[in-house]
C-alpha positions as CSV (number, residue, x, y, z in Angstrom):
1,M,-0.9,25.6,22.1
2,T,0.4,24.5,18.7
3,R,-0.2,21.1,17.0
4,Q,3.5,20.5,17.0
5,A,3.7,20.9,20.8
6,I,1.0,18.4,21.2
7,I,2.6,15.9,18.8
8,T,5.9,16.3,20.7
9,A,4.3,15.7,24.1
10,A,2.2,12.9,22.8
11,A,5.2,11.1,21.3
12,A,6.9,11.1,24.7
13,E,3.8,9.6,26.3
14,F,3.2,7.0,23.6
15,A,6.9,6.0,23.8
16,V,6.6,5.3,27.5
17,R,3.0,4.3,28.1
18,G,1.9,2.9,24.8
19,F,-1.3,3.9,23.0
20,E,-4.0,2.6,25.4
21,A,-2.4,4.1,28.5
22,T,-1.8,7.5,27.0
23,T,-4.7,10.0,27.5
24,Y,-5.5,13.6,26.6
25,S,-4.8,14.3,30.3
26,S,-1.4,12.7,30.3
27,I,-0.4,14.5,27.1
28,A,-1.5,17.8,28.7
29,A,0.4,17.0,31.9
30,A,3.5,16.3,29.8
31,M,3.3,19.8,28.5
32,G,2.6,21.2,32.0
33,K,-0.9,22.3,30.9
34,Q,-4.5,21.5,31.7
35,K,-6.4,18.9,29.6
36,S,-8.2,21.7,27.7
37,A,-4.8,22.8,26.2
38,V,-4.8,19.7,24.0
39,G,-8.3,20.5,22.8
40,Y,-10.4,18.6,20.3
41,H,-10.0,21.6,17.9
42,H,-6.5,20.4,17.3
43,F,-7.1,16.7,17.1
44,A,-10.5,15.1,17.1
45,S,-9.3,11.9,18.8
46,K,-6.2,10.2,20.3
47,E,-6.1,8.1,17.1
48,E,-5.5,11.3,15.1
49,I,-2.7,12.3,17.4
50,A,-1.1,8.9,16.9
51,L,-1.5,9.2,13.1
52,A,0.3,12.6,13.2
53,V,3.2,11.2,15.3
54,V,3.7,8.3,12.9
55,A,3.4,10.5,9.8
56,E,6.0,12.9,11.1
57,Q,8.5,10.2,12.0
58,R,8.1,8.5,8.7
59,Q,9.2,11.7,7.1
60,R,12.2,11.8,9.3
61,W,13.0,8.1,8.4
62,S,12.8,9.0,4.7
63,A,15.3,11.8,5.3
64,I,17.7,9.4,7.0
65,V,17.4,7.1,4.0
66,E,18.1,9.9,1.6
67,R,21.1,11.1,3.5
68,V,22.6,7.6,3.8
69,E,21.9,6.8,0.1
70,A,23.8,9.9,-0.9
71,A,26.8,8.9,1.2
72,T,27.1,5.2,0.6
73,E,27.2,2.5,-2.1
74,P,24.3,0.0,-2.2
75,G,24.8,-3.2,-0.3
76,L,25.6,-4.3,3.2
77,V,27.5,-1.2,4.3
78,R,24.6,1.0,3.4
79,L,22.2,-1.4,5.2
80,F,24.1,-1.2,8.5
81,V,24.6,2.5,8.3
82,L,20.8,2.8,7.8
83,L,20.1,0.6,10.8
84,L,22.7,2.3,13.1
85,D,21.5,5.7,12.2
86,A,17.9,4.6,12.9
87,V,19.0,3.3,16.3
88,E,20.7,6.6,17.1
89,D,17.6,8.5,16.0
90,A,15.4,6.5,18.3
91,R,17.8,7.1,21.2
92,E,17.6,10.8,20.6
93,H,14.0,11.3,19.7
94,A,10.8,10.2,21.5
95,L,9.0,10.6,18.2
96,A,10.9,7.6,16.8
97,R,10.5,5.5,19.9
98,A,6.8,6.3,19.9
99,T,6.3,5.4,16.2
100,V,8.0,2.0,16.7
101,R,5.8,1.3,19.6
102,L,2.6,2.5,17.9
103,L,3.4,0.4,14.8
104,V,4.0,-2.7,16.9
105,E,0.8,-2.1,18.9
106,A,-1.4,-1.1,15.9
107,R,-3.0,-4.5,15.3
108,T,-3.8,-5.2,19.0
109,V,-5.2,-1.8,19.7
110,G,-7.1,-1.4,16.4
111,L,-5.0,1.4,14.9
112,V,-4.8,1.7,11.1
113,F,-2.0,3.7,9.6
114,P,-1.9,4.7,5.9
115,R,0.6,2.9,3.8
116,S,3.9,4.6,3.7
117,P,6.0,5.0,0.6
118,F,8.9,4.0,2.9
119,G,9.1,0.7,4.8
120,W,12.1,-0.6,6.8
121,R,11.5,-4.2,5.5
122,A,11.7,-3.1,1.9
123,A,14.7,-0.9,2.5
124,V,16.6,-3.7,4.3
125,Q,15.6,-6.4,1.8
126,Q,16.8,-4.2,-1.1
127,Q,20.3,-3.9,0.3
128,V,20.4,-7.6,1.2
129,Q,19.4,-8.6,-2.3
130,T,22.0,-6.2,-3.7
131,A,24.7,-8.0,-1.6
132,I,23.4,-11.4,-2.9
133,D,23.5,-10.2,-6.5
134,A,27.1,-8.9,-6.0
135,G,28.2,-12.3,-4.5
136,V,28.9,-10.8,-1.1
137,I,26.2,-13.0,0.4
138,P,26.2,-16.5,-1.2
139,A,23.7,-16.9,-3.9
140,G,21.7,-19.6,-2.1
141,A,20.7,-17.2,0.7
142,S,17.1,-16.0,0.8
143,A,16.9,-12.1,0.9
144,E,13.5,-12.3,2.5
145,A,14.5,-14.7,5.2
146,L,17.7,-12.9,6.1
147,T,15.9,-9.6,6.2
148,A,13.3,-11.0,8.6
149,R,16.1,-12.3,10.9
150,L,18.0,-9.0,10.8
151,L,14.9,-6.9,11.6
152,N,13.4,-9.2,14.2
153,A,16.7,-9.7,16.1
154,S,17.6,-6.0,15.9
155,F,14.3,-5.0,17.2
156,G,14.6,-7.3,20.1
157,V,18.1,-6.0,21.0
158,F,16.8,-2.4,20.8
159,E,13.8,-3.1,23.0
160,V,16.0,-4.3,25.8
161,E,17.4,-0.8,26.1
162,N,14.1,1.0,25.1
163,R,12.1,-0.7,27.8
164,G,14.8,-0.5,30.4
165,L,14.8,-4.2,30.9
166,Q,18.6,-4.2,31.7
167,P,21.6,-2.0,31.1
168,A,22.8,-2.6,27.6
169,D,25.4,-1.4,25.1
170,T,22.9,-1.6,22.3
171,V,25.2,-0.6,19.5
172,A,27.9,-3.1,20.5
173,N,25.2,-5.8,20.9
174,L,23.7,-5.0,17.5
175,R,27.1,-5.1,15.8
176,A,27.9,-8.5,17.3
177,L,24.5,-9.8,16.4
178,W,24.7,-8.7,12.8
179,A,28.2,-10.1,12.4
180,D,26.9,-13.5,13.7
181,L,24.0,-13.4,11.3
182,L,26.2,-12.5,8.3
183,S,28.7,-15.2,9.2
184,A,25.9,-17.7,9.4
185,A,24.7,-16.6,6.0
186,G,28.2,-17.3,4.6
187,V,29.6,-13.7,4.4
188,A,33.4,-13.7,4.7
189,D,34.9,-11.3,7.2
190,A,31.5,-10.0,8.4
191,G,33.1,-8.0,11.2
192,S,34.9,-5.8,8.7
193,V,31.6,-5.0,6.9
194,I,30.1,-3.9,10.3
195,A,33.2,-1.9,11.2
196,E,33.1,0.0,7.9
197,A,29.5,0.8,8.5
198,G,30.3,2.0,12.0
199,G,32.8,4.4,10.6
200,L,30.2,6.1,8.3
201,T,27.3,6.3,10.7
202,R,26.4,9.0,13.2
203,T,26.6,6.3,15.9
204,R,30.1,6.0,17.2
């Protein structure tokens, strides 16, 4: 049994169960194998498996950023293409959903992840600041505060779908939310910015 097969199965378990409820036995069951198939010769602990899941997804996120940066100009359109592509990635891949959940749970369950050269907060704030510098967002706006509102609200909307709390058209809800936040920040014709991003993203 390969390390990659274990990482893939563990991601599916972490995404649904969270860190504490996931076990070697549940990971093995997700692969249709006995517990011994996971084996400590592959990973010395469940924490090591979680680290491997997060490390792999961070590489995938970096690839998303590189692709979007090559295709878009800096600013709000790039920002929302990044976020929409990240949502689509999480819908398609348990690895992304697991990583989001593990990072959220890290403090409460005692997980410590290495610092990543890539961080969503920094990526979002850079594009918000670019929009402020260009006058697209009024100069009095705080890039840090707007970034926090965008990320916190976006995460909440996504979690409604991710946890199955209620049926939701997540992309439509996110676009409406972002348009409201941009309008509140003083962006003229915020809906057009979101629509342009939607035309460039994988999420249609």
